[in-house]
Backbone as a ProteinNet text record, in pm:
[ID]
protein_1_A
[PRIMARY]
MESPDSEYVWHRDRNDREVEIIEGEGWQLQIQDCLPMLLNDVKKVFIPKGVYHRLIKGYNTLRVKINEII
[TERTIARY]
-716.2	-601.9	-565.1	-547.3	-515.3	-366.1	-331	-190.9	-140.6	-14.7	40.1	58.5	45.7	58.7	193.6	295	427.5	427.4	323.2	315.3	268.6	219.4	165.8	268.3	390.3	498.6	527.1	593.1	633.5	726.8	700.6	786.2	775.4	858.1	849.6	868.8	817	820.4	916.3	964.4	1061	997.4	867.3	796.5	672.2	623.6	495.8	387.2	284.4	172.7	40.4	-55.3	-193.3	-271.2	-333.7	-404.3	-553.8	-627.1	-772.8	-834.4	-917.7	-981.1	-1105.7	-1110.6	-1224.7	-1320.9	-1267.7	-1351	-1264.9	-1328.3	-1260.7	-1316.1	-1342.3	-1399.9	-1299.4	-1283.5	-1200.3	-1051.9	-1009.1	-867.3	-823.5	-697.5	-643.1	-506.1	-470.9	-338.7	-275.6	-152.5	-80.4	45	60.7	178.4	263.3	395	486.8	446	456.3	425.2	278.4	189.7	46	-32.4	-152	-242.1	-298.7	-337.8	-396.9	-526.2	-550.3	-675.5	-755.3	-884.1	-973	-996	-966.1	-977.2	-1121.1	-1218.2	-1358.9	-1399.4	-1328.5	-1365.1	-1306	-1220	-1153.3	-1169.8	-1157.9	-1164.7	-1025.6	-937.2	-800.4	-704.6	-584.3	-479.5	-352.2	-282.4	-153.3	-44.4	50.9	163.4	291.6	360.7	484.3	595.9	683.4	796.6	883.3	939.6	1031.2	968.1	834.9	766.1	723.5	764	726.2	575.4	516.5	373.4	345.9	226.3	186.6	35.4	-10.8	-152.5	-181.4	-300	-348.4	-469.3	-459.3	-556.4	-698.6	-792.7	-934.4	-1007	-1138.8	-1225.7	-1239	-1217.6	-1234.9	-1125.3	-1142.6	-1042.7	-1038.7	-919.7	-900.1	-866.5	-940	-911.9	-880.1	-765.5	-722.1	-669	-662.2	-596.3	-480.4	-358.9	-240.2	-186.9	-176.4	-115.2	20.4	125.8	261	299.5	345.6	380	532.7	583.8	730.1	782.5
2544.4	2531.4	2384	2335	2194.6	2171.1	2062.3	2027	1949.2	1974.4	1895.5	1750	1659.9	1517	1482.4	1565.9	1538.5	1543.2	1600.5	1606.1	1474.3	1382.6	1255.9	1144.2	1169.7	1071.8	1012.8	897.7	836.8	932.9	952.3	1038.8	996.3	1053.1	1029.4	1162.5	1171.6	1295.9	1283.5	1396.9	1399.3	1377.2	1401	1386.3	1300.1	1242.3	1171.7	1272.5	1223.2	1309.8	1237.9	1314.8	1267.9	1351.2	1284.5	1353.3	1330	1439.8	1433.7	1465.6	1376.6	1394	1481.4	1593.3	1684.1	1657.6	1652.8	1620.1	1574.4	1503.3	1452.3	1315.5	1293.2	1166.7	1090	962.8	875.6	881.2	965.4	975.4	852.5	810.1	695.7	731.4	665.7	677.8	540	534.3	407.5	424.1	336.2	332.9	215	230.7	126.8	-12.1	-106.2	-247.2	-274.1	-178.6	-196.5	-161.1	-216.1	-178.5	-39.7	35.1	167.2	157.9	259.1	266.5	386.5	366.7	473.5	568.2	695.2	791.7	826.4	793.7	815.2	730.4	619.4	523.2	554.1	655.1	685.6	833.2	864.5	1004.7	1059.8	973	1014	902.4	943.8	849.3	891.6	796.3	823.3	776.5	865.6	830.9	849.4	739.7	749.4	817.9	887.3	952.5	847.6	886.6	800.5	689.3	678.6	572.3	627.5	559.9	603.1	587.9	688.4	687.7	780.8	767.5	854.2	867.1	975.3	994.6	947.5	893	858.2	947.9	1026.1	1131.7	1078.8	1155.5	1122.1	1205.7	1220.8	1284.9	1435.1	1483.4	1626.4	1674.3	1790.4	1848.4	1774.2	1745.4	1682.5	1791.8	1795.3	1888.7	1807.3	1837	1765.8	1865	1820.5	1894.9	1807	1861.1	1783.6	1832.8	1741	1770.3	1700.7	1780.9	1726.5	1704.1	1583.9	1547	1548.1	1641.6	1659.5	1588.2
-1188	-1276	-1285	-1401.5	-1427.1	-1406.6	-1338.8	-1319	-1439.6	-1479.5	-1591.2	-1550	-1646	-1616.8	-1555.6	-1577.1	-1522	-1368.9	-1308	-1162	-1101.2	-1182.9	-1132.6	-1145.7	-1101.7	-1111.1	-973.1	-972.3	-846.1	-772.7	-644.5	-562.6	-416.9	-333.7	-189.6	-118.4	1.4	77.9	195	243	353.4	490.3	499.5	626.8	607.6	717.9	714.3	676	608.4	570.5	592	640.5	648.2	547.8	452.6	344.6	361.9	376.1	389.2	252.8	203.5	72.8	90.2	19.5	27.1	-88.5	-211.3	-326.2	-441.8	-534.9	-653.8	-688.7	-814.6	-860.4	-945.2	-916.5	-998.1	-969.9	-876	-842.8	-763.9	-789.1	-717.7	-661.5	-553.1	-493.3	-496.4	-544.9	-544.8	-462.1	-364.4	-277.7	-321.3	-313.5	-363.5	-317.5	-408	-384	-351.6	-380.5	-356	-482.3	-491.4	-599.9	-571.9	-675.6	-653.8	-572.4	-487.9	-412.2	-460.5	-477.7	-521.1	-403.9	-422.9	-313.6	-279	-364.9	-332	-211.8	-190.1	-86.3	50.1	59.2	186.3	220.3	348	392.3	421	475.1	506.6	469.1	428.3	392	462.4	522.9	584.8	489.3	459.8	373.1	454.4	485.1	563.1	484	555.1	488.7	420.3	306	234.1	152.6	153.6	79.3	-57.9	-163.4	-297.4	-317.4	-383	-411.8	-529.5	-585.2	-696	-699.7	-761.9	-790.3	-931.2	-950.9	-1083.4	-1108.4	-1212.5	-1241.6	-1256.2	-1197.8	-1204.5	-1307.2	-1286	-1384	-1366.9	-1245.5	-1220.4	-1125.2	-1068.3	-979.6	-846.5	-800.7	-669.5	-569.5	-458.3	-350.4	-225.5	-164.7	-44.5	57.3	179.9	287	332.9	328.5	364.2	497.8	592.9	722.2	725.1	725.4	729	875	905.6	1042.2	1052.2	1128.4	1139.5	1262.9
[MASK]
++++++++++++++++++++++++++++++++++++++++++++++++++++++++++++++++++++++

């Protein structure tokens, strides 16, 4: 199922998150005050709570595993 583009907006989360990239081509993650990073180049990304970030849509479906750290 395709996500609407409105889901790819700047947001922040209430808890720290570790995101494991399973599959997806061309997807990028941009964290506040940083340039976007291509998710093909990383296996895991740590996103601290309260930090603004967004996804930039890639070419196909993105599959991730999110571990929320409370």
